[in-house]
N, C-alpha and C positions, 0 to 999 in steps of 0.2 A: 550214488551212481547217477541220480537225476541231476545233481549239481555239476558233476563232471561232464555230463552230456550237454547241459546248458552252457557251461563254460566253453566246451569245444565248439558248440554252435556259434557262440559269440565270436570266438577267434576266427572261425571260417567266414563269417559275415564280414568281419573287419578286413580280413585278407582279400576278400572279394572286392570290397569298397576301395581298397588301396591299389590292388594290382590291375583290375579290369581297366580303369582309365588309362593306365600306362601303355596298354597294348591296343585298346579300342580307340585308335586315333589315326588321323591322317598326318599328324605333325611329325614329320621325319627329318626335317632339316633345320639348321640354325639360320637365323636371319642375320647376315653379316655382309661385309663389303663384297665378298665373292658372290653371294647369292643375288646381290643388287646389281652386279655387273650387267651392262646392256639394257637396264630398265630405263623407262622414260622419266624425265624430270630431274630434280636435283635433291641433294641431301644436306642437312644442316644439323650440327650437334647442339642440342638445347639442354636445359637443366635436367630433364627427365630421360634424355636419350636422343637418338637420331630421329629426325622428322623428315619424311619424304614429302616434297612439295614441287609445284611447278608455277612459274609466273611468266607473264608476258607484258610487253610495253613498260619496261622498268623505268623509263624516263617520264612516263605520264604522271601527272599530279593526282588525278582522281583514282583512288584505290578501291577495288571490290574484292573482298575476301569471301570465298565460298566454303561453307562448313557442311560436310556430308552427314549422313544419318548414322544409325546404330551400328551397322556392320559393313556396308558396301563402301569401299574406298573412294578416293577422289575421282575415279573415272566416271562415277555416277553423274558428274557435272559436265560431261563432254560437250553437249550442244550449247549449254549456257556459257561455258568457258570460251569456246571457239567464237561464239557470237559477240560476247563482250570484248574479246580481244580485237576483233575486226572493227569494233566501234571506238577503239582507241583508249579504253580504260587500262589501267594497270591491274590485271586480274591475277589473283593468287588462289590456288587450291592446294590442299594438303591432306595427308592421311592422319586421322586421329591416332593417338597412341593405341597400340594393340591391333591396328587394322592395316591392311595393305602392306606397304614396305616400311612403315614406321616401326620403331622399336616397340617391344612389348614389356615395359618395365614391370617388375614384380611388386606392384603397389595396389592399394585400393583405388579402383577407378571411380572416383567421385567427380563432382563438378569442378573441384579445385584443380585437378590434374589437367583437365581440358582448358580451363581458364588460364592456367599458367602456360600451357602450350601455345595458346594464341598470343599472350603477352610476350613470351620469349621469341616467338617467330617474328612478330612485328619489330621487336628490338633487334633481332639478328639481321633483319633485312633493312634496318635503319629507317623505318617508317615512323615518322613523328606526327604527321597530320591526322585528323580524324578520318576514319575509313567508312566505307559502306559495307555492311555485313549481310550475308545471305545465308540462312540456315534452313536445312531440310530435315524434316522428321525430328529425330533426337537432336540433330544439329540445330534445329530451331530452339530447342530448350537450352542448349549450350549457349547459343547466341543471346537468348533472352536474359540469361543470368549475367553474361558478360556485359551487355548494355546496361542492365540494372546496376551493376557494380562499378562500371567504368564509362559512364555516359559521356565524359569529356573526350573519349577516344573514338566515338562513333558519330557519324553524320546521319545517314539513312539506314534503315533496317528492312530487310525483306524476309518474310517467313513463308515457306512452302510446306503445306501440310504438317505443321509443327506438333511435336509431342508436347502435351500439357498436363497430363495426369500421371500419377504414380503407376509404374508398370513393374513394381517390385515382385520378384518370385521368391517367396519365403523359403520354399524347399531347397532352393539353390544355396541358401545361406547356412544350411545344416552341414557342419564339418564332415568331410568324407562323402556323405551321401550326395551333397550338391554336385560335386565333381563327377561322381558316378552317374547320377541322373543325366547330367549334361552330356557326358561321353556316350552313353548308351541310347538315350531317347531323344536328345535335342540336336546335337551336332550332326548326326548322320543325315538329317533332313534339312539342315540349315541352308544349303545351296539351293535345292529345289524349292524351298519355302519362299525364296525371294520372288518367284514368279507370281505369287498372290498379290504383289504390289501393283501389278499391271492390269489394266482393263483389256488390253490386247496382248497377252503374253506371247502369242505366236509371232509377234513382230520383233521379238528379242531372242532368237534361237541360240545365241552363244552366251546368254546371260549366266546360266548355271555354271558352265565350265570356266568362265572368266572369274567368277566368285571363288571357285575352288582353289585358285592359285594361292591365295593368302592362307588357306587352311593347312597348307603343308609345312608352314613354319611354326616352330615351337613357341608357345605362349598365347596363341590365338584364342583357344578355348578358355584359358584362364582369364584373359582380358574380357571376353564376352560374359562369362559368368560373373565376374567381379562387377561389371557394369550393371548387370541385372540385379545385383544385390545392393550396390552402393549408390550409383547415380540414379537408379530407377526409383528409389524409395520415396523421396519427397514429392509432394504435389507441386507442380511447376507454376501453377496459376499466379502466385504472388510475384513471380519474376515478370510476367507479362503486365500485371497490374502496375508494377513500379514503372515500366516503360510508359504506360498510359498516363501516369502521374507526371512524367517528365515531358509529356507532349512532344515526343520524338516523332519524326516523319516515318511512318511504317506502311508497308504494303503486305497484305495477307492474301495468299493464293491457296486454293484448295481444289483437289480433284473431286468431281461430283460423286464418283463411284468408289471412293476410297474405302476399302475394307479394313485397313490397318487402323486408321484414325478417321472414323466416319464424319462426313460433312455435317450431319445432324448435331454433332458436338462442337462444331466450329464457332458457334455463337459465343461459347464460353471464352474463347480466345479473343474474338472480335470485340466483345464488350470490355474485356480487360484492357485491350490496346486502344479502345475508343476509335475504332475504325470499322470499315465494312470489309466483306470478303469477296475477292474476285474468284468466281467459280469457273472451272474449266470442265466443260461437258465431255462425256465419253472418255473419262480419264480416271485412273485409280490413284494410288498413293504417290505416283511420280509424274505429275502433269507436265513438268518441264522436259521429260523424255518422250512422252507420248504425243504431246502437241507443242513442240519447241517454238514454232513460229508464233503461236498465240502468246505463250508465256514470255518469250524473249521480247516481243513487242511491248508487252505490259511492263516488264522490268525496265526496258530502255525509256519508256515514257515516264516512268516514276523517277528514275535516276536523273533524267534530263529536264524534269519539270515541264514536260510537254503537255 
């Protein structure tokens, strides 16, 4: 009798782990050509799926590629993109796989998939010359690995509050339980949680609703969980150290009040890159959004060797 009861309990738990994530979700729509109708930007078919991107000044020789962070799509670069466009650069921004309006391929979200996405995008846009790369948060880690592996493809590199340590979530890697935990405890607060990246969240009243748009398309949670299991696992410091060894020109920017990746830890990255840190006061994790004039001026000075 006890064994039967235990078996029944196990079955009920398994059913809960399987069925709850199916219904406890905002993902009600397929991401396809119809759902992309009327959206900003362009789309290109790459080896792992469709990538949503935007570019300006296609005839310009100097290219700047902007790589966003963990989950907020390319609109996070709005002020930087607009500014660099006005300065005459060929500026490109895109949604990483699993985010925004880019496809959510059913694969492990490792560094390799993002590395391949950048390579495919450059190839698809017929960009042969070395580019300038700008990486924000997790995008900084993606950029660091790309530069370390493909130094010949990169001229200058800019890091904005870059991710540099492992942020692996072991429990999310447990079969069934990981998806259940994400569905019930993590994703419901994902949009509101973005406000903690700001020093002045009240200045961004539409940030939460804007973020929720991507959450309605199937595959978003799976991509986020997979990233936290696969991309997040290794310590990223060796990637930055490799760039330091290459003596690449780099600019490191950090918000003084960053709660996501504290400034106190920035020395780790600065030492690896063999550079100093440009600190932006009264700013959280997104200094380019909270103080665009200061950050844009610094970026332009760096790119133009002023």
